[in-house]
Steps between C-alpha positions, in 0.01 A plus 500: 500500500164642394213498750130562436346707777126500567393812689233758585570868428469606863626331812164587657301305239360160578610246235224452244571282198344741252722786620825303518776632275831347399850627439822320405811579704859385464641390836705247692218364718137570594628692803722714275202577275284600798781727622528664157124568492473621863500870407202453265269404791340213309300233679703207366305176493746262337848496347558214253822415314456491122742277308520245221184436299298722734731796423476435125121493528492827695735669248239441227258727688504850352495649853818317607748755629757449774504784751854632549562611858 
């Protein structure tokens, strides 16, 4: 399943909407995705499953790329 992860670049950063970035990760669960990203030291705000119409919508975005870990 594909998950959309909202995060800050540094674990020390306070979440600010204007600085929030996103990445798409293939994983089994939100916990699995967090485990896969643990070595990157991101301040993860939210992990959301992307499927169905939502996934099709996201795929139309030119920046859509699933991170392979």
